[in-house]
C-alpha positions as CSV (number, residue, x, y, z in Angstrom):
1,M,79.6,95.2,88.9
2,L,78.0,97.1,86.2
3,H,78.5,95.0,82.7
4,V,79.7,97.7,80.7
5,T,81.3,97.7,76.7
6,Y,81.6,99.8,74.0
7,S,80.7,100.1,70.1
8,D,80.0,102.0,67.1
9,E,83.8,102.6,66.7
10,G,84.0,103.8,70.5
11,R,81.2,106.4,70.4
12,T,78.9,104.4,72.1
13,L,78.9,103.1,75.7
14,K,76.7,100.3,76.6
15,I,75.6,100.1,80.3
16,G,73.6,96.9,80.8
17,N,71.1,97.2,77.8
18,R,71.5,101.3,77.7
19,N,73.1,102.8,75.1
20,I,75.0,106.0,75.4
21,Q,76.1,108.4,73.3
22,I,79.5,109.7,74.0
23,P,79.4,113.6,74.4
24,D,82.4,115.7,73.0
25,L,83.2,113.9,69.5
26,C,85.7,111.6,70.8
27,R,86.2,108.0,70.7
28,I,86.3,105.9,74.0
29,Y,89.9,104.5,74.4
30,D,88.9,102.3,77.7
31,V,86.5,101.7,80.2
32,A,86.9,100.4,84.0
33,A,83.4,99.0,85.3
34,F,82.7,99.7,89.1
35,D,79.5,98.5,91.0
36,D,77.9,101.7,90.2
37,R,79.7,103.5,87.8
38,A,81.6,103.3,84.6
39,V,84.6,105.4,84.0
40,V,85.6,106.3,80.6
41,I,89.0,107.5,79.2
42,L,88.4,109.2,76.0
43,D,91.2,109.4,73.2
44,V,92.0,113.2,73.0
45,Y,94.0,112.2,69.7
46,D,90.5,111.6,67.9
47,C,89.3,114.8,69.4
48,P,89.1,117.9,67.4
49,Y,92.2,120.2,68.5
50,D,90.0,122.9,70.0
51,F,88.0,120.2,72.1
52,P,87.6,122.3,75.4
53,N,87.9,119.3,77.9
54,R,90.9,117.9,76.3
55,A,92.8,117.9,79.9
56,R,89.6,116.5,81.8
57,N,89.4,113.3,79.1
58,V,88.3,110.9,82.0
59,V,84.5,110.5,82.8
60,A,82.2,108.6,84.8
61,F,78.9,107.6,84.0
62,D,76.1,106.2,86.5
63,A,74.2,102.8,85.7
64,E,71.4,105.3,83.9
65,G,74.1,106.9,81.7
66,N,74.2,110.3,83.5
67,L,77.4,111.9,83.7
68,L,78.7,112.2,87.0
69,W,82.1,113.9,86.9
70,R,84.9,115.0,84.6
71,I,88.3,114.2,86.1
72,E,90.1,117.3,87.2
73,P,93.1,118.5,84.8
74,M,96.6,117.9,85.8
75,K,98.6,120.7,86.7
76,V,101.6,119.6,84.0
77,T,101.2,121.4,80.9
78,F,102.4,121.6,77.3
79,T,102.6,124.8,74.8
80,G,100.1,123.7,72.2
81,R,100.1,124.7,68.3
82,D,98.1,128.0,69.5
83,G,101.0,129.1,71.7
84,K,99.3,128.7,74.7
85,E,100.0,126.7,77.7
86,H,97.5,123.7,78.3
87,P,97.1,120.7,80.8
88,H,98.1,117.6,79.3
89,P,95.3,115.0,78.8
90,Y,95.4,111.6,80.7
91,F,96.8,108.7,79.0
92,G,95.0,105.5,80.5
93,I,93.2,104.6,83.5
94,E,93.4,100.8,85.5
95,K,91.0,99.4,87.9
96,H,93.3,97.9,90.8
97,P,92.4,94.6,92.6
98,D,91.4,96.7,95.5
99,G,88.7,98.7,93.6
100,T,90.6,101.8,93.4
101,L,91.0,103.9,90.2
102,W,94.2,105.2,89.0
103,A,95.0,107.6,85.9
104,F,98.3,107.6,84.0
105,G,99.6,111.1,83.6
106,A,102.1,113.3,82.0
107,M,106.1,112.1,82.4
108,G,105.2,108.7,84.1
109,S,103.0,109.8,86.6
110,L,100.2,107.5,88.3
111,R,97.3,109.5,89.9
112,P,94.6,107.6,92.3
113,V,91.2,109.1,91.5
114,D,88.2,109.6,93.7
115,L,85.3,107.8,92.3
116,A,82.6,110.0,93.9
117,T,84.1,113.3,92.7
118,G,86.8,112.8,90.1
119,R,89.4,114.5,92.2
120,T,93.0,113.3,91.9
121,G,95.4,112.7,94.6
122,K,98.9,113.0,94.8
123,P,100.7,111.6,92.1
124,I,103.6,108.6,92.3
125,R,106.1,108.0,89.6
126,V,106.1,105.1,87.7
127,D,109.6,104.1,86.9
128,K,110.5,101.5,84.2
């Protein structure tokens, strides 16, 4: 498994001895480490409002720090300050003990994430 941390107020991802500057002017909210990649969720509330990847705020990097993918946007939308409909961003990520990745979405949904592509599977509802 990769050794992954983040620093510099959440703007630098460290994979092993490599420092990777996070693109998009957003801070890291959380990181999940896997054997060959690190998956990062960005804090969209720290991003500029017109941040073009607001709904694709989960990204994966390989051991060299190369961007592998951005998660696909959710189909659930909200009306923004600009009066337009926008997909909701993701709110969290979780690495399960079986090695799978899940992303927390809007309205209590939890979606499996394909580690190879960033595509999401059918959401399940998480009840309180």
